[in-house]
C-alpha positions in Angstrom: 34.4 -2.7 -12.0 35.7 -4.9 -9.5 34.7 -7.7 -7.2 35.0 -7.6 -3.2 34.5 -9.4 -0.1 31.9 -7.2 2.1 30.3 -8.2 5.4 26.7 -7.2 5.8 25.6 -5.0 8.9 21.8 -4.6 8.3 19.2 -4.1 5.4 18.4 -0.3 3.9 14.8 0.4 3.2 15.2 -1.0 -0.5 16.3 -4.4 1.1 19.5 -4.1 0.3 22.8 -5.4 2.5 24.5 -2.3 4.1 28.3 -3.3 4.3 31.3 -0.5 5.6 34.5 -0.4 3.7 37.1 2.0 4.9 34.5 4.1 6.5 32.3 4.1 3.4 28.5 2.6 3.1 28.3 0.0 0.5 24.9 -1.1 -0.6 24.6 -4.4 -1.7 21.9 -6.1 -3.6 20.8 -9.7 -2.9 23.1 -9.7 0.4 21.5 -10.0 3.9 22.5 -8.8 7.4 25.1 -11.2 9.0 26.1 -12.7 5.5 29.8 -12.0 4.1 29.6 -12.0 0.1 31.7 -11.6 -3.0 29.9 -8.5 -4.2 30.6 -6.5 -7.8 30.7 -2.7 -7.3 28.5 -1.5 -10.0 28.4 2.6 -9.3 31.0 4.2 -7.1 29.7 7.9 -5.7 31.6 10.4 -3.0 29.5 9.4 0.0 28.2 5.7 -1.1 28.9 2.7 -3.6 26.5 0.2 -4.7 26.8 -3.3 -5.9 25.7 -6.7 -6.6 26.0 -10.2 -4.8 27.9 -12.5 -7.1 28.6 -15.1 -4.3 26.9 -16.2 -1.3 30.2 -17.0 1.1 28.7 -17.4 4.4 25.0 -17.4 4.4 22.1 -16.1 7.3 20.5 -18.8 8.8 17.4 -16.5 7.7 18.2 -17.1 3.9 15.4 -19.2 2.3 15.4 -20.1 -1.7 12.9 -17.5 -3.3 10.0 -19.1 -4.4 9.0 -17.2 -7.7 11.3 -17.7 -10.5 11.3 -14.3 -11.7 12.8 -13.2 -8.4 15.7 -11.0 -8.7 14.8 -10.1 -12.2 11.1 -8.5 -11.4 10.7 -5.2 -9.8 7.6 -6.3 -7.6 9.5 -8.0 -5.0 13.0 -7.6 -2.9 13.0 -9.9 0.0 11.7 -13.6 -1.3 15.2 -14.5 0.1 14.7 -13.8 3.7 12.5 -15.9 6.0 9.0 -14.3 6.0 9.2 -14.0 10.1 12.6 -12.2 9.6 11.0 -9.6 6.9 8.2 -8.4 9.8 11.0 -8.3 12.2 13.5 -6.0 9.9 10.1 -3.7 9.2 9.7 -3.6 13.0 13.4 -2.5 13.5 12.8 0.1 10.6 9.8 1.8 12.2 11.6 1.8 15.7 14.7 3.1 13.7 12.7 6.0 12.3 10.9 7.2 15.1 14.0 7.2 17.2 16.3 8.8 14.6 14.0 11.4 12.9 11.1 12.0 15.4 13.5 11.6 18.6 10.4 9.7 20.3 10.1 6.2 21.6 6.8 4.7 22.2 5.6 3.4 25.7 4.5 0.2 24.0 5.8 -1.8 21.2 2.7 -3.5 19.5 2.8 -7.0 18.1 2.9 -6.6 14.3 0.1 -7.6 12.2 1.1 -9.9 9.5 -1.2 -12.3 7.3 -0.8 -14.6 4.3 2.7 -14.0 2.8 1.9 -15.1 -1.1 -1.3 -14.8 -3.1 -2.0 -11.2 -1.1 -1.7 -8.9 -3.6 -5.6 -8.0 -4.7 -4.5 -5.1 -6.7 -1.7 -4.6 -9.5 -0.8 -2.8 -12.6 0.4 -5.4 -15.0 2.2 -3.4 -18.1 1.8 -5.0 -21.7 4.3 -4.9 -24.5 4.9 -6.7 -27.6 8.0 -8.2 -27.9 8.4 -10.3 -31.3 11.5 -11.9 -30.5 10.3 -13.6 -27.5 7.2 -15.1 -29.0 4.5 -12.2 -29.1 2.9 -10.3 -26.2 4.2 -10.1 -22.2 1.8 -9.2 -19.7 3.3 -8.9 -16.2 5.9 -6.5 -13.7 8.4 -4.4 -15.1 12.1 -5.3 -14.2 14.1 -3.5 -11.5 15.0 -0.1 -12.5 13.8 -0.9 -15.8 11.1 -0.4 -18.5 11.5 -4.0 -19.8 8.6 -6.7 -19.1 9.3 -9.3 -17.4 8.7 -12.7 -19.1 6.7 -14.3 -16.5 4.0 -17.2 -16.8 3.2 -16.7 -12.9 3.1 -14.7 -10.2 3.2 -15.9 -6.3 2.1 -12.8 -4.5 -0.8 -12.0 -6.9 -4.0 -14.9 -6.2 -3.7 -18.2 -7.8 -6.5 -17.2 -10.2 -5.1 -14.0 -11.2 -1.5 -15.3 -12.0 -3.1 -18.0 -13.9 -4.0 -15.3 -16.3 -1.3 -14.1 -17.3 -0.8 -16.7 -20.5 -4.1 -16.4 -21.0 -4.0 -12.6 -21.1 -0.8 -12.7 -23.4 -2.6 -14.5 -25.9 -5.9 -12.3 -25.6 -4.1 -9.6 -26.2 -1.8 -10.7 -29.1 -5.5 -11.8 -31.1 -7.0 -7.7 -30.9 -6.4 -5.4 -33.4 -4.3 -3.1 -31.6 -1.4 -4.9 -29.2 0.8 -2.4 -29.7 -1.5 -0.2 -28.3 -2.2 -1.6 -24.9 0.3 0.0 -22.4 -1.7 -2.1 -19.4 -3.8 -4.2 -17.7 -4.9 -3.3 -14.0 -6.3 -6.1 -11.8 -8.7 -5.6 -9.0 -10.0 -8.4 -7.1 -12.9 -8.1 -5.1 -14.8 -10.8 -2.7 -17.0 -11.9 -5.5 -15.7 -10.7 -9.0 -12.1 -10.0 -10.6 -12.3 -7.0 -12.5 -9.8 -6.3 -15.1 -9.2 -2.6 -16.7 -8.0 -2.4 -20.2 -6.1 0.9 -21.0 -6.3 0.9 -25.0 -4.8 3.8 -26.9 -7.1 3.3 -30.1 -10.7 2.4 -30.4 -11.4 -1.5 -30.1 -12.9 -3.1 -33.1 -16.5 -5.0 -32.8 -14.1 -8.6 -32.8 -11.8 -7.3 -30.0 -15.0 -6.6 -28.0 -16.5 -9.8 -28.7 -13.0 -11.3 -27.6 -13.4 -9.4 -24.2 -16.6 -10.8 -23.8 -15.8 -14.5 -24.1 -12.3 -13.9 -22.0 -15.0 -12.6 -19.6 -17.3 -15.8 -20.0 -14.1 -18.4 -19.7 -12.7 -16.8 -16.7 -14.9 -15.2 -15.0 -13.9 -11.9 -14.7 -15.7 -8.2 -15.6 -13.6 -5.9 -18.4 -13.7 -2.4 -17.8 -12.2 0.2 -20.5 -10.3 3.3 -20.3 -9.7 4.9 -24.1 -8.4 8.0 -22.4 -7.7 9.6 -19.4 -8.8 8.6 -16.2 -12.5 10.3 -16.0 -13.0 7.7 -19.6 -13.2 4.5 -17.3 -16.4 2.5 -17.8 -17.5 -0.6 -17.6 -17.9 -2.8 -20.7 -20.9 -4.6 -19.5 -23.3 -2.7 -17.4 -24.7 -6.1 -15.8 -21.3 -6.2 -13.7 -22.0 -2.6 -12.2 -22.1 -3.1 -8.3 -20.6 -6.1 -8.4 -16.8 -4.9 -7.4 -16.3 -4.8 -3.9 -14.9 -6.1 -0.4 -16.5 -6.9 2.7 -15.5 -6.0 6.4 -17.7 -8.8 8.2 -16.7 -7.5 11.6 -18.7 -4.5 10.8 -21.3 -5.7 9.0 -20.1 -3.3 6.2 -19.8 -4.0 2.4 -17.5 -1.5 0.5 -18.3 -1.1 -3.3 -15.4 0.3 -5.5 -14.0 1.0 -9.2 -10.9 -0.4 -10.1 -9.5 2.8 -10.2 -9.9 3.9 -6.7 -7.1 3.7 -3.9 -8.2 0.5 -2.1 -5.7 -1.5 0.4 -3.9 -4.3 -2.1 -4.0 -7.1 0.8 -7.5 -7.6 1.7 -6.9 -9.7 5.1 -4.3 -7.2 6.6 -6.5 -4.5 5.9 -9.2 -6.4 7.8 -7.1 -6.8 10.9 -5.9 -3.3 10.6 -9.2 -2.0 10.8 -9.8 -4.1 13.5 -6.6 -3.4 15.1 -7.3 1.0 14.4 -10.8 0.9 16.0 -9.9 -1.3 19.1 -6.8 1.2 19.9 -9.3 4.0 19.0 -11.7 2.8 22.0 -14.6 4.7 20.4 -17.4 4.8 22.5 -21.1 5.3 21.6 -21.6 9.1 22.1 -18.0 9.9 20.2 -17.7 12.5 17.3 -14.9 11.1 15.3 -13.0 12.5 12.4 -11.7 10.4 9.8 -8.7 12.5 7.9 -7.7 11.0 4.3 -10.6 8.9 4.6 -10.6 8.0 0.9 -13.4 5.8 0.3 -14.5 5.4 3.7 -12.4 2.3 4.5 -12.2 3.5 8.1 -15.0 5.9 8.6 -18.1 3.4 7.9 -16.5 0.5 10.4 -16.1 3.9 12.8 -20.3 4.8 12.0 -21.0 1.7 13.5 -19.5 2.2 16.8 -19.7 5.9 17.6 -22.2 8.7 17.1 -21.0 10.5 14.4 -18.0 10.3 12.1 -16.6 13.2 9.8 -15.2 12.0 6.7 -12.5 14.3 5.2 -10.5 13.4 2.1 -8.6 15.2 -0.9 -10.0 13.1 -3.8 -13.7 14.5 -5.3 -14.3 10.8 -6.6 -13.4 9.2 -3.1 -15.6 11.7 -1.5 -18.6 10.5 -3.6 -17.5 7.2 -3.3 -17.7 7.4 -0.2 -21.0 9.0 0.4 -22.3 6.2 -1.9 -20.7 3.7 0.6 -22.5 5.1 3.6 -26.2 5.3 1.8 -25.5 1.5 0.9 -24.5 0.5 4.1 -27.3 2.6 5.7 -24.9 4.9 7.5 -25.5 8.0 6.0 -27.1 9.7 8.9 -24.3 9.0 11.0 -21.4 10.5 8.8 -20.6 13.5 6.7 -18.0 13.6 4.0 -16.5 16.5 2.4 -13.6 17.2 0.0 -10.2 19.3 1.1 -6.8 19.4 0.9 -5.2 18.3 4.0 -1.8 19.6 3.1 -2.7 23.4 3.2 -5.1 23.3 6.5 -4.5 25.4 9.5 -6.0 25.5 13.3 -8.9 27.9 12.4 -9.9 25.1 10.0 -9.6 22.9 13.2 -11.7 24.4 15.5 -14.3 25.3 13.0 -15.1 21.9 12.4 -16.2 21.6 16.3 -14.6 19.0 18.9 -13.8 15.2 18.3 -13.2 12.9 21.0 -11.3 10.6 18.7 -9.3 11.4 15.5 -8.0 8.8 13.0 -5.2 9.7 10.6 -4.6 7.8 7.3 -2.2 10.1 4.9 -0.1 9.2 2.0 3.2 8.8 1.8 3.7 12.8 2.3 2.2 12.3 5.9 0.0 14.8 7.7 2.5 17.6 8.7 -0.1 20.2 8.3 -2.6 18.5 10.3 0.0 17.5 13.2 1.1 21.3 13.3 -2.6 22.2 13.4 -3.4 19.6 16.2 -0.6 20.8 18.3 -1.5 25.0 18.3 -5.3 23.5 19.7 -5.7 24.2 23.7 -5.7 21.1 25.5 -9.4 20.9 26.1 -9.9 21.4 22.0 -7.8 18.1 21.5 -9.3 14.6 20.4 -8.8 12.7 23.5 -6.8 9.6 21.7 -5.6 9.6 18.0 -4.6 6.7 15.8 -2.0 7.6 13.1 -2.0 4.5 10.3 1.2 5.2 7.9 2.5 3.8 4.8 6.3 5.5 5.3 8.0 5.3 8.7 9.9 8.7 7.7 7.0 10.8 7.9 5.2 8.9 10.9 8.3 9.7 12.7 8.5 13.3 11.2 4.5 14.0 12.3 5.3 11.9 15.8 8.1 14.8 16.8 6.1 17.4 16.2 3.0 16.0 17.9 5.1 15.1 21.1 7.4 17.8 21.3 5.9 20.7 19.9 2.0 19.4 21.5 2.8 17.2 24.5 1.0 14.1 22.9 2.2 10.8 24.3 3.3 8.3 22.0 1.6 5.5 23.6 2.2 2.9 21.3 3.2 2.0 17.6 3.8 -1.2 15.1 4.8 -2.6 11.9 2.2 -3.8 9.7 3.3 -6.5 6.8 1.0 -5.2 3.9 3.1 -5.8 1.5 5.4 -9.5 2.2 8.4 -9.7 0.1 8.6 -5.7 -0.4 10.6 -3.5 1.6 7.5 -1.4 1.8 6.8 -0.5 5.5 3.0 0.3 7.1 3.0 1.3 11.0 0.3 1.9 13.3 0.7 4.7 16.0 -1.2 5.9 19.0 -1.3 9.2 20.2 -3.2 10.6 23.5 -3.8 13.8 24.6 -1.9 15.1 28.2 -4.6 16.0 30.4 -5.2 20.0 30.7 
């Protein structure tokens, strides 16, 4: 393929530079807005080309030296070459553009972006394991960009330091086990008092393997979980560790216990700030009935229950619903909460009416968004609608789509919206939006 000089106009959702040549878009990996680069064209398609930066001819003032030696090879990060503050500004722009172009809506107010630590923030990770004899044995780390190979990494700057320091010892440990070729991954879940490691093993472990895992746990202060088959086979190696994994929400006096396979937010610092902001924007009053849809293990539900009269949490996963029930009991909030399991992608307005009136509603869906919920909401009569709704999103495109439904079909007001930098150095955009019901 040929190389060409290109002027970069913007970044796309994968943190690639966007250039135009003769009216055709070129996505350039490793390039930043405002730069002129020499790029090698990798693929040509009818509507766009892709390219890789070979030389930065005119660098951006926001370009920085990546801190991680694996950057550019590892698929975990895409934006380490961009100043951290500029990353946040770009994510805010991505959100605003999505609301404008997809939803045809504009928030009355732009919220200040939420951001926190840019390194050592990733408290959850799935590390791939691969035996590669020509590289000295076992590799433990993230996969390469757009590939199945495991990066030969000895550190990771986005993992907490103590987890990064485990990468080499984990290599050595797996290499000493009886079936290293049958161990595809190790999941990491960092709690406030313990770090859990979940070992996926496709052959039975020997007594010697178990002894080595226990010795590793003592030396490195970790808790081992094992998964011999499907997700339902996950169990603790030592039952003395039962209940240790969890995170605290000190502002609300709540502790959230969980298991390493449960969905929890990757960034604990931002999660605490996000909960605080969401509840503040929701403006919950002591007598309110509140609905928390896609509630998971109760990350928002339990803090809401410390402020409202009653909270209904609804979740699609029966396992997470059970975890939420357990969390409510442990925190003394069982009488102020109720949880149920339901597929929220298939609900309708009659289901919503049958739940009864809610003064406030929080919606925190997965990447597919909450289209069915929003279409049900717009069919409610004005006096049946929640006064305020906070929508937490991990996909600006589906948030924008759902905002368009609420505003254009239901007459809701988009009061405010803002970006949340849950995943620094990645192109992932988390966001929050506030909707108010028009008065009857």
